[in-house]
C-alpha positions in Angstrom: 75.7 -0.8 6.0 74.9 2.9 6.1 74.7 4.7 9.3 72.9 8.3 9.5 73.7 10.1 12.5 71.6 13.5 12.8 72.4 15.8 15.2 70.7 19.0 14.2 66.9 18.6 13.2 65.0 21.1 11.2 61.3 21.4 12.5 58.7 23.1 10.3 55.8 25.0 11.4 52.5 26.0 9.9 54.1 29.0 8.3 56.9 28.0 5.7 58.9 31.0 6.3 59.5 29.9 9.8 61.9 27.2 10.7 63.9 26.5 13.6 66.7 24.2 14.1 67.1 22.5 17.5 69.8 20.3 18.7 69.1 16.8 19.9 71.1 15.2 22.6 70.8 11.8 20.9 71.5 10.2 17.5 69.3 8.7 14.8 71.0 5.5 13.3 69.2 4.0 10.4 70.5 1.0 8.7 69.6 0.3 5.1 71.4 -2.8 4.6 68.3 -5.0 5.8 65.9 -3.0 3.2 66.2 -4.4 -0.1 66.6 -1.9 -2.9 63.5 -1.3 -4.9 63.3 0.7 -7.9 61.2 4.0 -7.3 57.7 3.8 -8.3 56.5 6.5 -10.7 52.9 7.4 -11.1 51.6 8.6 -14.6 50.1 11.8 -14.4 46.3 11.9 -15.4 45.7 15.0 -17.6 42.8 16.9 -16.0 39.1 16.2 -17.2 37.8 19.5 -19.0 34.5 20.5 -17.5 31.4 19.5 -19.2 29.7 22.2 -20.7 25.9 22.2 -20.6 24.3 20.4 -23.7 22.5 22.6 -26.0 18.9 22.7 -25.1 16.9 20.4 -27.6 13.5 21.6 -28.8 11.0 18.9 -27.8 8.5 18.2 -30.8 5.1 19.9 -30.2 2.2 17.6 -30.6 -0.4 18.6 -33.1 -3.5 18.8 -31.5 -6.0 15.9 -32.1 -9.6 16.4 -32.7 -11.5 14.6 -30.0 -14.1 12.3 -31.0 -17.9 13.4 -30.7 -18.5 10.6 -28.3 -15.8 11.9 -25.7 -18.2 14.8 -25.0 -20.7 14.8 -22.0 -23.4 12.4 -22.6 -26.7 13.2 -20.8 -28.3 10.3 -19.1 -28.8 8.5 -16.0 -27.0 5.4 -14.1 -29.4 3.6 -11.7 -27.5 0.8 -9.6 -30.3 -1.7 -8.7 -30.6 -2.5 -4.8 -30.0 -6.2 -5.5 -26.6 -5.4 -7.0 -25.4 -3.9 -3.9 -26.7 -6.5 -1.8 -24.8 -8.9 -3.8 -21.7 -7.0 -3.4 -22.2 -6.4 0.3 -22.9 -10.3 0.9 -19.7 -11.1 -0.9 -17.9 -8.8 1.0 -19.4 -9.8 4.6 -18.4 -13.4 3.8 -14.8 -12.6 3.0 -14.2 -11.7 6.8 -12.7 -14.1 9.0 -15.3 -15.5 11.7 -18.3 -14.9 9.5 -19.7 -18.4 8.9 -22.6 -17.4 7.1 -25.4 -14.7 6.3 -28.0 -14.4 8.8 -31.8 -14.2 8.1 -32.7 -11.1 10.1 -35.2 -8.8 9.1 -35.0 -9.5 5.6 -36.7 -12.8 5.8 -39.6 -11.1 7.7 -39.8 -8.5 5.0 -39.7 -11.1 2.2 -42.5 -13.3 3.7 -44.7 -9.9 3.6 -43.4 -9.0 0.1 -44.5 -12.6 -1.1 -48.1 -12.6 0.5 -48.5 -9.3 -0.8 -47.7 -10.7 -4.4 -44.5 -8.3 -5.1 -42.7 -11.2 -6.4 -39.7 -13.1 -4.9 -36.5 -11.4 -3.6 -33.6 -11.5 -6.1 -30.8 -10.4 -3.7 -29.2 -12.7 -1.2 -30.8 -13.4 2.1 -29.3 -11.4 5.2 -28.6 -8.3 3.3 -30.7 -5.5 2.4 -29.3 -2.0 0.7 -30.9 1.1 0.2 -30.1 3.3 -2.7 -30.6 7.0 -3.1 -28.6 9.0 -5.9 -25.2 8.0 -5.4 -25.4 7.0 -1.8 -25.9 3.8 -0.2 -26.9 2.3 3.2 -26.5 -1.2 3.8 -28.0 -3.8 6.4 -26.0 -7.2 7.0 -27.2 -10.1 9.2 -24.4 -12.3 9.8 -23.8 -15.8 11.6 -20.5 -15.6 13.5 -18.2 -18.4 14.2 -17.5 -19.5 17.5 -14.3 -18.8 19.0 -13.8 -15.3 17.3 -14.5 -12.0 19.2 -18.1 -11.0 17.9 -17.5 -7.4 18.1 -14.2 -7.5 16.1 -15.9 -9.7 13.5 -18.9 -7.4 13.3 -16.4 -4.1 13.1 -14.5 -5.9 10.2 -17.6 -6.6 8.0 -18.6 -3.1 8.3 -15.4 -1.9 7.3 -14.9 -4.5 4.4 -18.7 -4.0 3.1 -18.1 -0.2 3.0 -14.7 -0.4 1.2 -15.9 -3.0 -1.2 -19.1 -1.3 -2.1 -17.5 2.0 -2.4 -14.6 0.7 -4.5 -16.7 -1.7 -6.9 -19.6 0.5 -7.5 -18.3 4.0 -7.1 -20.9 4.9 -4.6 -20.7 6.7 -1.2 -21.6 4.5 1.7 -23.3 6.5 4.6 -23.8 3.3 7.0 -23.8 -0.2 7.3 -25.7 -1.8 10.1 -24.5 -5.2 11.1 -26.7 -7.5 13.1 -25.5 -10.8 14.5 -28.2 -13.3 14.3 -26.4 -16.6 15.6 -23.1 -18.2 16.5 -22.2 -21.2 14.6 -20.8 -24.0 16.9 -17.9 -26.2 16.1 -19.1 -29.7 14.2 -22.6 -27.9 13.6 -23.4 -28.5 9.7 -24.8 -25.8 7.5 -28.4 -25.3 7.9 -30.3 -26.7 4.6 -31.7 -24.2 2.4 -35.4 -24.6 2.0 -36.1 -26.3 -1.4 -37.8 -24.1 -4.1 -41.1 -25.2 -5.5 
């Protein structure tokens, strides 16, 4: 057992030039017999990594201009989207909304009966929807039958939003207005009305 007694302790300050020795009134004993002796640990020194130099800039290959085909040039002409196309897209968009039981009849049935009497031919678009296309803008009128239990104003607002978004996205046209008419409310257990048989 080895006893170590320290009477004078050297204290270091922030400056290595200033050291003071102070006498301590107590002794410090350290016994090394209880600590097993272990060989000293050596840490191998790792050589410093040299800084990486910026790589030489590599010239990117320049693409040679390719002759554009003549068909890619601006082609003159008109694109006309029929009202019936807008009406079908609008009808499907309205039926996607939760709370819409069916499309209503609204003003379109009255207009259709006058149209048939005048001999203008049968309507090709879905009932309950009419669209008015002018240049690249469109106005849509939609008549719906709401399901009982849904807030009618919320359903109508959602129909308005979904029709405008879908027509704009699918047809690339600017929707200036969507008018929604709620014609009826379908009660629970009420069957779908039978469509009149066509002659």
